[in-house]
C-alpha positions as a Markdown table, in Angstrom:
| # | Residue | x | y | z |
|---|---|---|---|---|
| 1 | Met | -14.0 | 54.5 | 97.0 |
| 2 | Gln | -13.7 | 56.8 | 94.0 |
| 3 | Ser | -16.7 | 58.9 | 95.1 |
| 4 | Phe | -14.7 | 60.5 | 98.0 |
| 5 | Pro | -12.3 | 62.4 | 95.8 |
| 6 | Arg | -15.2 | 63.7 | 93.8 |
| 7 | Arg | -17.1 | 64.8 | 96.9 |
| 8 | Asn | -13.9 | 66.4 | 98.3 |
| 9 | Ala | -13.3 | 68.3 | 95.0 |
| 10 | Thr | -16.9 | 69.5 | 95.1 |
| 11 | Arg | -16.6 | 70.7 | 98.6 |
| 12 | Arg | -13.3 | 72.5 | 97.8 |
| 13 | Ala | -14.9 | 74.2 | 94.8 |
| 14 | Ala | -17.8 | 75.3 | 97.0 |
| 15 | Ala | -15.5 | 76.6 | 99.7 |
| 16 | Arg | -13.6 | 78.6 | 97.1 |
| 17 | Ala | -16.8 | 80.0 | 95.7 |
| 18 | Leu | -18.0 | 81.0 | 99.1 |
| 19 | Thr | -14.6 | 82.6 | 99.9 |
| 20 | Cys | -14.6 | 84.6 | 96.7 |
| 21 | Gly | -18.2 | 85.7 | 97.4 |
| 22 | Val | -17.3 | 86.9 | 100.8 |
| 23 | Val | -14.3 | 88.8 | 99.5 |
| 24 | Ala | -16.4 | 90.3 | 96.7 |
| 25 | Leu | -19.1 | 91.3 | 99.2 |
| 26 | Ala | -16.5 | 92.9 | 101.5 |
| 27 | Val | -15.0 | 94.9 | 98.6 |
| 28 | Ser | -18.4 | 95.9 | 97.5 |
| 29 | Leu | -19.5 | 97.0 | 101.0 |
| 30 | Gly | -16.2 | 98.9 | 101.4 |
| 31 | Ala | -16.7 | 100.7 | 98.2 |
| 32 | Ala | -20.2 | 101.6 | 99.1 |
| 33 | Ala | -19.1 | 102.8 | 102.4 |
| 34 | Cys | -16.5 | 105.1 | 100.8 |
| 35 | Thr | -19.0 | 106.4 | 98.4 |
| 36 | Ala | -21.8 | 107.0 | 100.9 |
| 37 | Asp | -19.6 | 108.3 | 103.7 |
| 38 | Pro | -16.4 | 109.8 | 102.4 |
| 39 | Ala | -13.5 | 110.4 | 104.8 |
| 40 | Pro | -13.3 | 113.9 | 106.2 |
| 41 | Thr | -11.0 | 116.2 | 104.2 |
| 42 | Ser | -9.0 | 119.2 | 105.4 |
| 43 | Thr | -11.0 | 121.8 | 103.5 |
| 44 | Pro | -10.2 | 125.1 | 105.3 |
| 45 | Ser | -12.8 | 127.6 | 106.3 |
| 46 | Ser | -12.7 | 131.0 | 104.7 |
| 47 | Val | -9.6 | 132.9 | 105.9 |
| 48 | Val | -7.7 | 136.0 | 105.0 |
| 49 | Val | -4.0 | 135.9 | 104.5 |
| 50 | Gln | -2.5 | 138.9 | 106.3 |
| 51 | Pro | 1.1 | 139.7 | 105.3 |
| 52 | Gly | 3.6 | 140.1 | 108.1 |
| 53 | Arg | 6.0 | 142.9 | 108.6 |
| 54 | Pro | 9.3 | 142.8 | 106.7 |
| 55 | Gly | 11.1 | 139.7 | 107.9 |
| 56 | Glu | 8.0 | 138.1 | 109.4 |
| 57 | Asp | 5.8 | 135.3 | 108.0 |
| 58 | Ala | 2.3 | 135.9 | 106.8 |
| 59 | Thr | -0.6 | 134.8 | 109.0 |
| 60 | Thr | -4.2 | 133.8 | 108.4 |
| 61 | Val | -7.1 | 135.3 | 110.2 |
| 62 | Ala | -10.9 | 134.9 | 110.0 |
| 63 | Pro | -12.6 | 137.5 | 107.8 |
| 64 | Glu | -14.4 | 139.1 | 110.7 |
| 65 | Asp | -11.0 | 139.6 | 112.5 |
| 66 | Tyr | -9.2 | 141.1 | 109.5 |
| 67 | Glu | -8.2 | 144.7 | 110.1 |
| 68 | Ala | -8.5 | 146.4 | 106.7 |
| 69 | Ser | -6.6 | 149.5 | 105.9 |
| 70 | Pro | -7.2 | 152.3 | 106.5 |
| 71 | Glu | -10.5 | 151.9 | 108.4 |
| 72 | Gly | -9.4 | 149.0 | 110.6 |
| 73 | Asp | -5.6 | 149.5 | 110.6 |
| 74 | Thr | -3.5 | 150.4 | 113.5 |
| 75 | Trp | -0.7 | 153.0 | 113.6 |
| 76 | Asn | 1.2 | 154.8 | 116.2 |
| 77 | Arg | 3.3 | 157.9 | 116.6 |
| 78 | Ala | 6.4 | 156.2 | 115.1 |
| 79 | Asp | 4.5 | 155.5 | 111.9 |
| 80 | Val | 3.2 | 159.1 | 111.6 |
| 81 | Ala | 6.7 | 160.5 | 112.4 |
| 82 | Phe | 8.2 | 158.4 | 109.7 |
| 83 | Val | 5.7 | 159.2 | 107.0 |
| 84 | Thr | 5.7 | 162.9 | 107.8 |
| 85 | Gly | 9.4 | 163.0 | 108.0 |
| 86 | Met | 9.9 | 161.1 | 104.8 |
| 87 | Ile | 7.7 | 163.6 | 103.0 |
| 88 | Glu | 9.9 | 166.4 | 104.2 |
| 89 | His | 12.9 | 164.3 | 103.3 |
| 90 | His | 11.7 | 163.7 | 99.7 |
| 91 | Leu | 10.8 | 167.3 | 99.2 |
| 92 | Gln | 14.3 | 168.4 | 100.0 |
| 93 | Ala | 15.8 | 165.7 | 97.8 |
| 94 | Leu | 13.6 | 167.0 | 94.9 |
| 95 | Glu | 14.8 | 170.5 | 95.7 |
| 96 | Ile | 18.4 | 169.3 | 95.5 |
| 97 | Ala | 17.8 | 167.3 | 92.3 |
| 98 | Ala | 16.3 | 170.4 | 90.7 |
| 99 | Leu | 19.7 | 172.2 | 90.9 |
| 100 | Ala | 21.5 | 169.6 | 88.8 |
| 101 | Pro | 20.4 | 170.3 | 85.2 |
| 102 | Glu | 21.9 | 173.8 | 85.1 |
| 103 | Arg | 24.9 | 173.2 | 87.5 |
| 104 | Ala | 26.2 | 169.7 | 87.1 |
| 105 | Glu | 29.2 | 168.9 | 84.9 |
| 106 | Ser | 28.9 | 165.1 | 85.1 |
| 107 | Asp | 26.2 | 163.4 | 82.8 |
| 108 | Ala | 26.0 | 160.6 | 85.5 |
| 109 | Val | 25.2 | 163.2 | 88.2 |
| 110 | Arg | 22.5 | 164.7 | 86.0 |
| 111 | Ala | 21.0 | 161.3 | 85.2 |
| 112 | Phe | 21.0 | 160.4 | 88.9 |
| 113 | Ala | 19.2 | 163.6 | 89.7 |
| 114 | Glu | 16.6 | 162.8 | 87.1 |
| 115 | Arg | 16.0 | 159.4 | 88.7 |
| 116 | Val | 15.5 | 161.0 | 92.1 |
| 117 | Thr | 13.0 | 163.4 | 90.6 |
| 118 | Ala | 11.1 | 160.7 | 88.8 |
| 119 | Ala | 10.9 | 158.4 | 91.8 |
| 120 | Gln | 10.4 | 160.6 | 94.7 |
| 121 | Gly | 7.8 | 163.0 | 93.3 |
| 122 | Pro | 5.2 | 160.2 | 93.1 |
| 123 | Glu | 6.3 | 158.8 | 96.4 |
| 124 | Val | 5.6 | 162.2 | 98.1 |
| 125 | His | 2.0 | 161.9 | 96.9 |
| 126 | Ala | 1.7 | 158.3 | 98.1 |
| 127 | Leu | 3.0 | 159.3 | 101.5 |
| 128 | Ala | 0.6 | 162.2 | 101.7 |
| 129 | Ser | -2.3 | 159.9 | 100.8 |
| 130 | Trp | -1.4 | 157.7 | 103.8 |
| 131 | Leu | -1.7 | 160.8 | 106.1 |
| 132 | Gln | -4.9 | 162.0 | 104.4 |
| 133 | Ala | -6.6 | 158.6 | 104.7 |
| 134 | Arg | -6.1 | 158.8 | 108.5 |
| 135 | Asp | -7.1 | 162.5 | 108.8 |
| 136 | Leu | -3.6 | 163.5 | 109.7 |
| 137 | Ala | -1.9 | 166.8 | 108.7 |
| 138 | Val | 0.1 | 166.8 | 105.5 |
| 139 | Pro | 3.3 | 168.9 | 105.4 |
| 140 | Glu | 3.4 | 172.0 | 103.2 |
| 141 | Gly | 4.9 | 171.7 | 99.7 |
| 142 | Val | 3.3 | 168.4 | 98.7 |
| 143 | Glu | 1.1 | 170.1 | 96.1 |
| 144 | Gly | 4.0 | 171.0 | 94.0 |
| 145 | Ala | 5.8 | 167.6 | 94.1 |
| 146 | Gly | 4.6 | 166.5 | 90.7 |
| 147 | Gly | 8.0 | 165.3 | 89.5 |
| 148 | Thr | 9.5 | 168.7 | 88.5 |
| 149 | Gly | 11.5 | 169.3 | 91.6 |
| 150 | Pro | 9.5 | 171.6 | 93.9 |
| 151 | Arg | 11.3 | 174.3 | 95.7 |
| 152 | Ala | 10.8 | 175.1 | 99.4 |
| 153 | Pro | 7.4 | 176.7 | 100.3 |
| 154 | Asp | 7.5 | 180.5 | 100.2 |
| 155 | Gly | 8.9 | 181.9 | 103.5 |
| 156 | Ala | 10.3 | 178.5 | 104.5 |
| 157 | Asp | 13.9 | 179.7 | 104.0 |
| 158 | His | 15.2 | 176.1 | 103.7 |
| 159 | Glu | 13.9 | 175.2 | 107.2 |
| 160 | His | 11.3 | 172.6 | 106.3 |
| 161 | Gly | 12.1 | 169.3 | 107.8 |
| 162 | Asp | 14.1 | 170.7 | 110.6 |
| 163 | Gly | 15.2 | 167.8 | 112.9 |
| 164 | Val | 14.6 | 165.1 | 110.3 |
| 165 | Ala | 17.7 | 162.8 | 110.0 |
| 166 | Gly | 20.1 | 163.5 | 107.1 |
| 167 | Met | 18.6 | 166.8 | 106.0 |
| 168 | Leu | 21.0 | 169.3 | 104.5 |
| 169 | Ser | 21.4 | 172.6 | 106.4 |
| 170 | Ala | 20.6 | 176.0 | 104.9 |
| 171 | Glu | 24.4 | 176.6 | 104.5 |
| 172 | Gln | 24.8 | 173.3 | 102.6 |
| 173 | Leu | 21.9 | 174.2 | 100.3 |
| 174 | Asp | 23.3 | 177.7 | 99.7 |
| 175 | Ala | 26.7 | 176.2 | 98.8 |
| 176 | Leu | 25.0 | 173.9 | 96.3 |
| 177 | Glu | 23.1 | 176.7 | 94.7 |
| 178 | Ala | 26.3 | 178.7 | 94.3 |
| 179 | Ala | 28.4 | 175.8 | 93.0 |
| 180 | Arg | 29.0 | 174.9 | 89.3 |
| 181 | Gly | 30.7 | 172.1 | 87.4 |
| 182 | Ala | 32.9 | 169.6 | 89.2 |
| 183 | Glu | 32.4 | 171.4 | 92.5 |
| 184 | Phe | 28.7 | 171.1 | 92.3 |
| 185 | Asp | 29.0 | 167.4 | 91.4 |
| 186 | Arg | 31.0 | 166.8 | 94.5 |
| 187 | Leu | 28.8 | 168.7 | 96.8 |
| 188 | Phe | 25.7 | 167.1 | 95.3 |
| 189 | Leu | 26.9 | 163.6 | 95.8 |
| 190 | Glu | 28.2 | 164.2 | 99.3 |
| 191 | Gly | 25.0 | 165.9 | 100.3 |
| 192 | Met | 22.8 | 163.3 | 98.7 |
| 193 | Ile | 24.7 | 160.5 | 100.4 |
| 194 | Gln | 24.2 | 162.3 | 103.8 |
| 195 | His | 20.5 | 162.6 | 102.8 |
| 196 | His | 20.1 | 159.0 | 102.0 |
| 197 | Glu | 21.9 | 157.8 | 105.1 |
| 198 | Gly | 19.4 | 159.9 | 107.1 |
| 199 | Ala | 16.5 | 158.1 | 105.4 |
| 200 | Leu | 18.0 | 154.7 | 106.3 |
| 201 | Ala | 18.2 | 155.9 | 110.0 |
| 202 | Met | 14.5 | 156.8 | 109.8 |
| 203 | Val | 13.7 | 153.4 | 108.3 |
| 204 | Asp | 15.6 | 151.6 | 111.1 |
| 205 | Val | 13.4 | 153.4 | 113.7 |
| 206 | Val | 10.0 | 152.8 | 112.2 |
| 207 | Leu | 10.7 | 149.1 | 111.5 |
| 208 | Val | 11.4 | 148.6 | 115.2 |
| 209 | Glu | 8.9 | 151.0 | 116.7 |
| 210 | Gly | 6.1 | 151.3 | 114.1 |
| 211 | Gln | 3.1 | 149.0 | 113.8 |
| 212 | Asp | 1.4 | 150.0 | 110.6 |
| 213 | Leu | 1.8 | 147.5 | 107.8 |
| 214 | Ala | 1.7 | 150.0 | 104.9 |
| 215 | Ala | 4.2 | 152.3 | 106.7 |
| 216 | Asn | 6.5 | 149.3 | 107.3 |
| 217 | Glu | 6.3 | 148.3 | 103.6 |
| 218 | Ile | 7.2 | 151.8 | 102.5 |
| 219 | Ala | 10.1 | 151.8 | 104.9 |
| 220 | Ala | 11.4 | 148.5 | 103.7 |
| 221 | Glu | 11.3 | 149.6 | 100.1 |
| 222 | Thr | 12.9 | 152.9 | 100.9 |
| 223 | Gly | 15.7 | 151.1 | 102.8 |
| 224 | Ala | 16.4 | 148.8 | 99.9 |
| 225 | Gly | 16.3 | 151.5 | 97.2 |
| 226 | Gln | 18.3 | 154.2 | 99.0 |
| 227 | Gly | 20.9 | 151.7 | 100.3 |
| 228 | Gly | 21.7 | 150.7 | 96.7 |
| 229 | Glu | 21.7 | 154.4 | 95.6 |
| 230 | Ile | 24.3 | 155.2 | 98.3 |
| 231 | Glu | 26.7 | 152.7 | 96.8 |
| 232 | Arg | 26.1 | 154.1 | 93.3 |
| 233 | Met | 26.8 | 157.7 | 94.5 |
| 234 | Arg | 30.0 | 156.6 | 96.3 |
| 235 | Asp | 31.2 | 155.1 | 93.0 |
| 236 | Leu | 30.4 | 158.3 | 91.2 |
| 237 | Leu | 32.1 | 160.3 | 93.8 |
| 238 | Asp | 35.3 | 158.2 | 93.6 |
| 239 | Ala | 35.2 | 158.7 | 89.8 |
| 240 | Leu | 35.2 | 162.5 | 89.9 |
């Protein structure tokens, strides 16, 4: 009678051993399966991140579909009109700024004119490079825009940039040249505010109608920079 418990205990031990062996085997096989045949991962294929226009998200494209600039880029008449017009615009801004050192009374006005010269001289060359890279005509006067405030090309008689938004008329430029002291400061700030507002109007057009990424980036930077400068000039004008 006492042998039954012993036999039962033996059977239970054997069952436990068998169970543990099955579990161990399953674990071992599972590990081997994971090692030999790993689950697929989400490793992406080679892609190029292409920035979107201002306000738009970036996209990814296959390398063979990427349109590099300038060889594979796309541009239209709105882009060309913006870049060409902005060169003319900057050239006149440099012309206006060059009048300030000898005519302005306000140190703040002279400092603002210096910033215009320092910023827009190099920008003229960058804009010209955009045109040259696409075998497009570059407006006259760019060669002299090295940051010293170029004057209008000989024979231009202040007419460069005719039709570009915000440009000062020949009469306004003549009045600036003739003014001195506080009168010059007022005319300078009023004229440069008009000038900057014209640049913002040009920006608005190309951001809607243009399609070149580089031109749109230039436009977005111009809009942000000149929008802030307008507020600064209004403050200076109120302080006169």
